[in-house]
N, C-alpha and C positions, 0 to 999 in steps of 0.2 A: 314735862320732859320732851315735848315735841318741838319742832322747829317753827320759825315764824310763819311760813306759808300755811302749814297745817293749822296753826293757831287762828289765822284769819278764816280758813275754811270752817273750822269748828264754830267760831263766833257767828258767822253768817248762817250756818246750818241751824244752830240753836234758835236764832232769830226767826228763820223761816218756819221751823217746827212750831214755835210758839204762835206765830201768825196763823198757821194752818189749823192749830188746835182751837184758837179763838174763832176762826172763820167757820170751822165745822160746827161748833156750838151754836153760832148765830144763824148760819144758813141751813145746816142739817137738822138741828133740833128746834129752830125757830125761837131762840132765846133773845131777849133784848140785848143789843150790842153794848150799851153802857153798863149793864149789870155784869155781863160776861167779862168785859175788859177790866173793870174794877176788881172783880173776884179773882181773875187770873193774875193780875198784878200782885195781889196779896199772896196767891199761891206760889208764884215764881220767886217772890222775895223770901217766902217761907222755906223753899227748897234751898236757896242760897245760904240762908242762915243755918239750916240743918247741916249743910256740907261744910261751911267755914266756921260756924259758931261765932265766937267773938274775935277770930283771927283774921289777918290780912295775908293774901298770897302775893308774893313779890318776886318770885323767881322766874322772870321772863327773859328770853334771849335779848341781847343788846340791840340786835337789828330790829326787833319788834317796836322799839321806841321811835322809829322813823315816822310811822303813821301819825302819831300825835305830836311829835316834837321836831320832825325833820323839815327841811326847806328844799325847794326845787333848785337843783344844781347848786351854784354858788350865789344864788340870789337871796334876798330877804323875804321871799314869798313863801309862806307856809304851805306844806303839802295839803293840810286840812282845808285851807281856803280854796285852793284850786279844785280839789275834789268836790267841795260844796258847790262851787259855781258850775262845774260840769254837770253835776246831778240836777241842779236847779234848771239849767238850760234844757237838759234831756226831758225832765218831768214836765217842764213848761210846754215843750213841744207835744208830749204825749197827751197832756190835759187839754190843750187848746187847738191842736191841729190833727188829732186822730179820732177815729170812730169810737175807740175805747173811752177817750176823754169825754166825748159828747154823751156817751151812755152813762158815765159817772154823774155828770151834771143832771141828766134826765132823772136818774134814780134819786139823786139828792132833792130834786124839786118835788117828785111824786113817784114813789116806787110802784104804786098800783097802776098809774098811768103808763109808766115805762114798761111794765109787764104786759099790759094790753096793747102796747105798741110793738110787741114782738121782741123785746129785750130780755135776755136770760138774766134776770135780776140776781138770783142767787149765785150764778157763775161769776158775774162781774164783781159782786161783793166779796166772794171767796178769794178771787185774784187780788182784790184790794187789801184784804187782811194779810195775805201772804207777802205782798209788796211792803206793807207796813212793818211786818216782822223782819223782812230783809233789811229795811232801812234802820230799824232798831238794832239789828246785828252790826251794821256798819258803824252806828253811833257807839255801840259797846266796844268795838275794836279800837276806834279812835280815842275814846275816853280812857280805856284801860291802858292803851299805849302812852297816852299823854301823862297820866299820873304814875304809871309803872307799877300799879298794884290793883288788887281786887278785894273789895270789902263787901259784906252783906248789905250795907246801907248805901252803896254807891248809887249816885244819881237820884237819891230820894228827893222828892219835891219837883223834879224836872217836868212831871206831867202838867203841873199848874203853869209853868213857864211856856210849855209847848202850846197849851190851849190859849194862853194870853197872846202869844206871837201870831198864831193863825187868825184869831179874832181881830186883833189889832191890825192885821194885814188885810182885813176886808172880807175874810171868809165867813159866810153865814153859819152860825152855830146850829141852825136847823137844816143846813145842807142846800146844795144847788147853786151857790154863788161863791165867787172868790177867784183869785188868780195867783200864780206863783210870784209874779213881780211884787205884788203888795206884801206878800209874806216875807220876801227877801228884804224889802225896805224895813219892815217891822223888826226883823232880826237885827239889822244893823242899828236901828234906832234904840231898841232896848239894850243891845250890847254896849253901845257908846254911853247910854244913860247909866248903866251899872258900872262901867269903867270909870266914868266921871265921878260917881259917888264914891268909888273905891279910892280914887286919888284924893278926895276930900275927907278920907277916913270916916265916912259914914258907915254905921254898923250894918251887919247883914240883916238884922231884924227890920231896919228901916227899908232895906232893899225889897224884902219880902212884902212888906206893907205896900210899897210903891207898886210892885208887880200886881198885887191884888186889886189896888185902886185903878190901875190901867185897864185891867180886865173888865171891871164894872163900867168904866167910861167907854171902852170899846164896844161893849154890848149895847149900851145906851145909844 
């Protein structure tokens, strides 16, 4: 029953809260990050299923559809694409040109060495989890706006695609290496690959197999 502006605020706030929750478990209670994020993913999906059960929520304001379906002015340039490129440039600058970015790479290479170098490892990691939640909130707003509905199983399987994209883009799965430009290239590569397979009427199952195979090749 709320308006578009408040919907966006709620979406981003929930993402930030989820990131903060994960970050606290990892940095505050010293739990393994991979275990925490897998467990919380199941927890958050469980909450959405408890709220919606097997129903889909579709009563969104018409103006809310702009974020996922709208274009910039009278052009054919999607709002989503422009937002994506702006965020890529901003985070590219943060990662490669700021002290915070250098701290992230240092922690990725060796958290113990970073700690003895005077870096507040837990503080940086907590900020990173909150940022991750914030971007997940943005993705949630855009995806919900694009399809105009919310279902408990929305975005199921996206985590595999995200991992594939960043590894394919040259990001080390063990941390400390990688850049935004490589990830952006990987996003367009996989996007065009799936788009092409869609034009050839190749089934979704084959696309999933292809994504998994790409991940193995990228890790190799």
